[in-house]
C-alpha positions as CSV (number, residue, x, y, z in Angstrom):
1,M,81.7,-16.3,115.9
2,K,83.9,-16.4,112.8
3,I,82.2,-15.9,109.5
4,I,83.7,-16.0,106.0
5,I,81.7,-14.2,103.2
6,I,82.6,-15.3,99.7
7,G,81.6,-12.5,97.2
8,A,81.8,-8.7,97.9
9,G,79.0,-7.6,95.6
10,E,76.0,-5.8,96.9
11,V,74.8,-8.7,99.1
12,G,78.2,-9.6,100.4
13,F,79.0,-6.0,101.2
14,Q,75.7,-5.2,103.0
15,L,75.9,-8.5,104.9
16,A,79.4,-7.8,106.1
17,K,78.5,-4.2,107.0
18,L,75.6,-5.3,109.2
19,L,77.4,-8.2,110.9
20,S,80.5,-6.1,111.5
21,Q,78.5,-3.8,113.7
22,E,78.1,-6.6,116.1
23,D,80.6,-9.0,117.8
24,Y,81.5,-11.1,114.8
25,D,84.9,-11.9,113.2
26,I,84.2,-11.2,109.5
27,T,86.4,-12.1,106.5
28,I,85.2,-11.2,103.0
29,I,86.8,-12.7,99.9
30,D,86.5,-11.5,96.3
31,P,88.8,-11.5,93.2
32,D,87.7,-7.9,92.3
33,K,90.2,-5.4,93.6
34,Q,87.7,-2.5,93.6
35,K,85.2,-4.5,95.7
36,I,87.8,-5.4,98.2
37,M,89.0,-1.8,98.5
38,R,85.4,-0.7,99.0
39,A,85.1,-3.2,101.9
40,E,88.4,-2.2,103.4
41,D,87.5,1.5,103.3
42,N,84.0,1.2,104.7
43,I,83.8,-1.8,107.0
44,D,85.8,-3.2,109.9
45,V,86.5,-6.6,108.3
46,N,89.4,-8.7,107.0
47,A,89.2,-8.3,103.2
48,I,91.1,-10.8,101.0
49,Q,91.5,-10.4,97.2
50,G,91.2,-13.8,95.7
51,D,89.0,-16.6,94.4
52,G,86.7,-18.1,97.0
53,T,86.8,-21.4,95.2
54,N,90.5,-21.7,95.7
55,P,91.3,-23.9,98.7
56,S,94.6,-22.0,99.4
57,I,92.7,-18.7,99.7
58,L,90.1,-20.3,102.0
59,L,92.9,-21.9,104.2
60,N,94.6,-18.5,104.3
61,A,91.3,-17.0,105.5
62,G,91.1,-19.6,108.4
63,I,88.4,-21.8,107.0
64,Q,89.3,-24.7,109.3
65,N,88.2,-22.5,112.3
66,T,85.2,-20.9,110.7
67,D,81.7,-21.2,112.2
68,V,79.8,-20.1,109.1
69,V,80.6,-19.6,105.4
70,V,78.3,-17.6,103.2
71,S,78.8,-17.9,99.5
72,V,77.1,-15.0,97.6
73,T,79.0,-14.5,94.4
74,G,77.1,-13.7,91.3
75,M,77.3,-17.2,89.8
76,D,75.5,-20.3,91.1
77,E,78.3,-22.6,89.9
78,S,80.9,-20.7,91.9
79,N,78.7,-20.7,95.0
80,L,78.2,-24.5,94.7
81,I,81.9,-25.1,94.3
82,A,82.9,-22.7,97.1
83,S,80.3,-24.3,99.4
84,K,81.6,-27.9,98.7
85,I,85.3,-26.9,99.3
86,S,84.4,-24.9,102.5
87,K,82.5,-27.9,104.0
88,N,85.3,-30.2,103.1
89,L,87.9,-27.9,104.7
90,G,86.0,-27.8,108.0
91,S,83.4,-25.0,108.0
92,N,80.6,-25.9,110.5
93,K,77.7,-24.3,108.5
94,V,77.4,-23.3,104.9
95,I,74.8,-20.9,103.4
96,A,74.6,-20.2,99.7
97,R,72.7,-17.8,97.4
98,L,71.4,-19.7,94.3
99,R,69.4,-17.9,91.7
100,N,68.2,-21.1,89.9
101,V,65.2,-22.2,91.9
102,D,65.4,-25.7,90.3
103,Y,68.1,-26.5,92.9
104,S,65.4,-26.6,95.6
105,S,63.3,-29.1,93.6
106,K,63.5,-32.7,95.0
107,D,63.5,-34.1,91.5
108,Y,66.4,-31.9,90.2
109,I,69.5,-33.8,89.2
110,I,71.7,-31.6,91.4
111,N,71.0,-31.6,95.1
112,P,72.7,-28.7,97.1
113,S,73.2,-31.0,100.1
114,Q,75.7,-32.8,97.9
115,F,77.8,-29.6,98.0
116,G,77.6,-29.3,101.8
117,I,75.0,-26.5,101.7
118,D,72.9,-26.2,104.9
119,E,70.7,-23.3,103.8
120,I,69.8,-21.9,100.4
121,I,68.5,-18.5,99.6
122,H,66.8,-17.7,96.3
123,P,67.0,-13.8,96.0
124,E,64.2,-13.3,93.5
125,M,61.8,-15.6,95.3
126,E,62.5,-13.7,98.6
127,A,61.7,-10.4,96.9
128,K,58.6,-12.0,95.2
129,S,57.2,-13.2,98.5
130,E,57.7,-9.7,100.1
131,I,56.0,-8.0,97.2
132,N,53.1,-10.4,97.2
133,R,52.4,-9.7,100.9
134,L,52.5,-5.9,100.1
135,V,50.0,-6.3,97.2
136,I,47.5,-8.2,99.4
137,Q,47.9,-5.7,102.3
138,N,48.2,-2.6,100.1
139,S,47.9,0.1,102.9
140,A,51.3,-1.0,104.4
141,N,54.9,-0.6,103.3
142,Y,56.1,-3.7,105.2
143,V,54.1,-6.9,105.9
144,D,55.2,-10.0,107.9
145,D,52.9,-12.9,108.8
146,I,53.5,-13.9,112.4
147,D,50.8,-16.5,111.8
148,E,47.7,-16.7,109.6
149,N,45.8,-14.3,112.0
150,L,48.5,-12.1,113.4
151,K,50.3,-9.6,111.2
152,L,53.2,-7.1,111.6
153,L,52.6,-4.1,109.5
154,G,55.0,-1.2,108.7
155,I,52.9,1.9,108.1
156,K,54.0,5.4,107.3
157,I,52.3,7.9,109.6
158,S,50.4,10.4,107.4
159,D,51.2,14.1,107.8
160,N,47.6,14.8,108.8
161,S,47.3,11.8,111.2
162,S,45.6,12.4,114.5
163,L,48.3,10.4,116.2
164,I,51.0,13.0,115.7
165,N,52.3,14.6,118.9
166,K,50.6,12.0,121.1
167,N,52.4,9.4,123.2
168,L,51.6,5.7,122.9
169,S,49.9,5.5,126.3
170,T,47.4,8.1,125.2
171,I,46.9,6.5,121.8
172,K,46.1,3.1,123.4
173,L,43.8,4.7,126.0
174,N,41.8,6.4,123.3
175,N,41.5,3.1,121.3
176,K,40.6,0.6,124.0
177,S,38.5,-1.5,121.6
178,L,41.5,-2.2,119.4
179,S,44.1,-4.7,120.4
180,F,47.5,-3.7,118.9
181,N,51.1,-3.2,119.8
182,I,53.6,-0.7,118.4
183,I,56.9,-2.6,118.5
184,G,59.1,-0.1,116.7
185,L,59.4,3.3,115.0
186,T,61.8,4.4,112.3
187,R,62.7,8.1,112.4
188,D,65.3,9.7,110.2
189,E,66.8,6.3,109.4
190,E,67.0,5.5,113.2
191,T,65.1,2.7,114.8
192,I,63.4,3.3,118.1
193,V,61.9,0.7,120.4
194,P,59.0,2.7,122.0
195,N,57.5,2.8,125.4
196,G,54.3,4.4,126.7
197,E,55.9,7.9,126.8
198,T,57.2,7.8,123.2
199,I,55.6,10.5,121.1
200,I,54.6,9.9,117.5
201,Q,56.2,12.5,115.2
202,K,55.5,13.6,111.6
203,G,57.4,11.4,109.2
204,D,57.6,8.3,111.5
205,E,57.0,4.8,110.2
206,G,55.3,2.6,112.8
207,Y,55.5,-1.1,113.1
208,F,52.2,-2.5,114.4
209,L,51.3,-5.9,115.6
210,V,47.6,-6.5,114.9
211,H,45.2,-9.3,114.4
212,K,44.0,-9.8,110.8
213,N,40.4,-9.0,111.7
214,D,41.5,-5.7,113.3
215,I,43.5,-4.3,110.4
216,E,40.6,-2.2,109.0
217,H,40.1,-0.7,112.4
218,L,43.8,0.1,112.8
219,M,43.9,1.7,109.3
220,Y,40.9,3.8,110.3
221,I,42.6,5.4,113.3
222,L,45.7,5.9,111.1
223,G,43.6,7.7,108.5
224,K,44.4,5.1,105.8
225,Q,42.1,3.7,103.3
226,V,41.7,-0.1,103.1
227,N,41.3,-1.3,99.5
228,Q,40.7,-4.8,98.3
229,T,43.3,-5.6,95.7
230,K,41.7,-6.6,92.4
231,N,43.8,-5.0,89.6
232,V,47.6,-4.9,89.3
233,M,50.1,-4.0,86.7
234,I,53.6,-5.5,86.7
235,L,56.4,-3.7,84.8
236,G,59.1,-6.2,83.8
237,G,59.0,-9.8,82.7
238,G,62.1,-11.0,84.5
239,K,62.3,-13.6,87.2
240,I,60.5,-11.5,89.8
241,G,57.8,-10.2,87.5
242,R,57.0,-13.7,86.1
243,A,56.9,-15.2,89.6
244,I,54.4,-12.5,90.8
245,A,52.3,-13.0,87.7
246,N,52.3,-16.8,88.3
247,D,51.1,-16.4,91.9
248,F,48.3,-13.9,91.1
249,Q,47.1,-15.0,87.7
250,D,44.1,-17.0,89.0
251,D,43.0,-14.5,91.6
252,L,43.6,-11.0,90.3
253,N,43.3,-9.1,87.1
254,V,47.0,-8.9,86.1
255,R,48.6,-6.8,83.4
256,L,52.3,-7.4,82.7
257,V,54.3,-4.9,80.6
258,E,57.4,-6.1,78.9
259,I,59.4,-4.0,76.4
260,N,61.1,-7.0,74.7
261,K,58.7,-8.5,72.2
262,D,60.1,-12.0,72.2
263,K,60.0,-12.1,76.0
264,A,56.5,-10.6,76.0
265,D,55.3,-13.3,73.5
266,L,56.8,-16.1,75.6
267,I,55.2,-14.8,78.8
268,A,51.8,-14.5,77.0
269,S,52.0,-18.2,76.0
270,K,52.7,-19.4,79.5
271,F,50.6,-17.3,81.9
272,N,46.9,-16.4,82.2
273,V,47.6,-12.6,82.3
274,T,47.3,-9.7,79.9
275,V,50.7,-9.1,78.4
276,L,51.5,-5.6,76.9
277,N,54.6,-5.2,74.7
278,D,55.3,-1.5,75.5
279,D,57.5,0.9,77.4
280,G,56.5,1.4,81.0
281,T,58.1,4.9,81.1
282,D,56.0,6.2,78.2
283,I,53.4,8.4,79.8
284,E,51.0,8.3,76.9
285,F,51.0,4.5,77.1
286,L,50.4,4.7,80.8
287,R,47.5,7.2,80.4
288,L,45.8,4.9,78.0
289,E,46.0,2.1,80.5
290,N,43.8,4.0,83.0
291,L,46.1,3.6,86.0
292,E,43.6,5.3,88.3
293,E,41.7,2.0,88.2
294,L,44.8,0.1,89.4
295,D,45.2,-1.1,93.0
296,S,48.9,-1.8,92.7
297,F,51.7,-0.9,90.2
298,I,54.7,-3.1,90.6
299,A,58.0,-2.0,88.9
300,V,60.4,-4.9,88.9
301,T,62.6,-4.4,85.8
302,E,66.3,-4.9,86.1
303,N,66.9,-1.2,85.8
304,D,66.5,1.0,88.9
305,Q,66.0,4.2,87.0
306,T,63.2,2.6,84.8
307,N,61.5,1.4,88.0
308,L,61.7,4.8,89.6
309,M,60.5,6.8,86.6
310,S,57.6,4.4,85.8
311,A,56.5,4.3,89.5
312,L,56.5,8.1,89.8
313,L,54.5,8.4,86.6
314,A,52.0,5.8,87.9
315,K,51.6,7.7,91.1
316,H,51.0,10.9,89.2
317,L,48.3,9.1,87.1
318,G,46.4,8.0,90.2
319,V,47.5,4.4,91.0
320,K,46.6,3.6,94.7
321,Q,49.8,1.8,95.5
322,N,53.2,1.7,93.9
323,I,55.9,-0.9,94.7
324,I,59.4,-0.6,93.4
325,H,62.3,-3.0,93.3
326,V,65.8,-1.6,93.6
327,S,69.2,-3.3,93.2
328,H,71.2,-0.5,94.8
329,T,70.4,-0.6,98.5
330,E,71.7,2.9,99.1
331,Y,68.7,4.2,97.1
332,I,66.1,2.8,99.6
333,P,65.9,5.8,102.1
334,A,65.6,8.3,99.2
335,M,62.9,6.3,97.5
336,T,60.5,6.4,100.4
337,M,61.1,10.2,100.8
338,I,60.1,10.9,97.2
339,G,56.7,9.1,97.2
340,M,57.3,5.4,96.8
341,D,54.7,3.5,98.9
342,A,57.0,0.4,99.3
343,V,60.6,-0.3,98.3
344,V,61.8,-3.9,98.0
345,S,65.4,-5.0,97.3
346,K,66.2,-8.6,96.6
347,S,69.7,-7.9,97.9
348,M,68.4,-6.8,101.3
349,C,65.8,-9.6,101.4
350,T,68.7,-12.0,100.9
351,V,70.8,-10.3,103.6
352,N,68.0,-10.4,106.1
353,K,67.4,-14.1,105.4
354,I,71.1,-14.9,105.8
355,I,71.3,-13.0,109.1
356,S,68.3,-14.9,110.4
357,Y,70.0,-18.2,109.5
358,I,73.3,-17.1,111.1
359,K,71.7,-16.0,114.4
360,T,69.1,-18.7,114.8
361,D,70.2,-21.5,117.1
362,D,68.7,-24.1,119.5
363,N,67.7,-21.3,121.9
364,H,66.6,-18.5,119.6
365,E,64.7,-18.1,116.4
366,I,65.7,-14.7,115.1
367,E,64.4,-12.7,112.2
368,K,65.5,-9.2,111.0
369,I,62.6,-6.8,110.5
370,G,62.7,-5.2,107.0
371,N,64.9,-2.1,106.6
372,T,65.0,-1.4,110.4
373,Q,67.6,-2.4,112.9
374,L,65.0,-4.4,114.8
375,E,65.2,-8.2,115.2
376,S,62.4,-10.5,116.4
377,I,63.5,-13.3,118.8
378,D,61.3,-16.2,119.8
379,Y,61.9,-17.4,123.4
380,K,60.7,-20.5,125.2
381,P,61.0,-19.4,128.9
382,K,62.7,-21.9,131.2
383,K,60.8,-23.0,134.3
384,G,61.8,-20.7,137.1
385,S,63.1,-18.0,134.7
386,R,62.7,-14.4,135.7
387,I,60.0,-13.6,133.3
388,T,57.7,-16.3,134.6
389,F,57.7,-14.6,138.1
390,F,56.3,-11.3,136.8
391,K,52.8,-10.7,138.1
392,S,52.2,-8.9,134.9
393,L,54.5,-7.4,132.2
394,A,53.7,-4.0,133.6
395,S,54.7,-4.9,137.1
396,E,58.5,-5.2,136.3
397,K,61.0,-3.4,134.2
398,F,62.0,-5.2,131.0
399,A,65.3,-4.9,129.1
400,K,66.1,-1.5,127.5
401,N,65.6,-1.3,123.7
402,A,63.4,-4.4,123.7
403,I,59.7,-5.0,123.8
404,I,57.5,-8.1,124.2
405,G,55.2,-8.1,121.1
406,S,53.2,-11.3,121.3
407,I,52.7,-14.5,123.2
408,Q,52.0,-17.9,121.7
409,H,50.2,-20.0,124.3
410,K,50.2,-23.8,124.9
411,N,47.1,-24.3,122.7
412,G,48.8,-22.6,119.8
413,S,46.8,-19.4,119.9
414,F,48.5,-16.0,119.8
415,S,47.8,-12.9,122.0
416,I,49.2,-9.4,121.6
417,A,51.2,-8.6,124.7
418,N,50.0,-5.7,126.9
419,G,50.7,-4.6,130.5
420,D,48.3,-7.2,132.0
421,S,49.9,-10.1,130.1
422,V,51.4,-13.0,132.1
423,V,54.1,-15.3,130.8
424,T,54.4,-19.0,131.7
425,S,57.0,-21.6,130.8
426,D,54.5,-23.2,128.4
427,D,54.5,-20.0,126.2
428,I,56.6,-18.9,123.3
429,V,57.3,-15.2,123.6
430,K,58.2,-13.0,120.6
431,V,60.5,-10.2,121.6
432,F,61.5,-7.3,119.3
433,A,64.8,-5.8,120.2
434,L,67.9,-3.9,118.9
435,P,70.8,-6.3,118.5
436,D,72.8,-4.8,121.4
437,A,69.9,-5.6,123.8
438,I,69.6,-9.3,123.1
439,N,72.1,-10.5,125.7
440,E,70.2,-8.5,128.4
441,V,66.9,-9.9,127.1
442,D,68.3,-13.5,127.4
443,K,68.6,-13.1,131.2
444,F,64.8,-12.9,131.5
445,F,64.2,-16.3,129.9
446,I,66.9,-18.5,131.3
């Protein structure tokens, strides 16, 4: 598949980096010489210095034979123009990052479809959605809703956890009353697809499929407290902060801290939240706010250093959960090591969404899982496919670096897969796999 990425900023660079590790032909375009040099020095891509809205540049990049164009420059107007030109010159599919959410409104004067855009990503809204899920399920550092009753939770294994040095078979045997599935582990920045013999180690982060009603039980065996979220503080009145405040203002006690007085006054006039015009890195101010009473502290200013400093102070002062937004994705591994409960990046949220759009086709619905290398793939088994002849999942060997997580049945209900599960051609099977395993997994379902 040939892909052209217009814009070599953080999103464009990280997208190219991830896609170049697989069998994709990647070209990245940007007028900034330093960004192009960064791409050339670090990624196996064709890097072109130039304006992605210039038809000559796009033709030189081979736009007429391109499967997907992704426009992720820092300006909405440039992304709209680049998308329109790309579509006119022959690109099959066009994906654009647009920060202005009005473009998704049916009543807005400009409709992205007029510019040939097939899929839109709003970065701040993607980050907001991820943060909201973390606030509601505040014992986890990754949350994905498989459906309203089935959740995928990323949970750091506590240093004193009773699971450490036990293999997964033993853990499941000791907890027969709980239905769950561990579909992945991250360890030293490596992603592991586990099997029954995989041993949990200190420092691991586990990815657990669990029914909503069993979350408290799961947290109990993990040694985690389950707290109902009631009180939150948001640091930063930018797009993300305002969107979070808007979503929670009717259901939670929300305090929003904004250092700019004019912005603070405007937010106070528009939202039903307590707005504090102060400095979120001032420890005396934070002490007076009794942070030990907070369930979540959410640092989403546009300055990574401010977010880090305030979140560390909040943790020191007793907040139960701190969530930090970072713009520089290279900070993410370090942030979790120094005490951040959850780290969210609008750049990586955008990258993950784009990868899902690129890889999803008529046969697969694919989603990248957080900051791991895992992908989830939904399969509809064909009649007579190999998987439908398994007497049970435990009776046959499945693809390496892949695991069946859950099964959606004909009636719409979900079950968590286990060794006794049986798959039929009426089911939809959710597989979690590393990218290099997907071709092998396909063979079980065709």
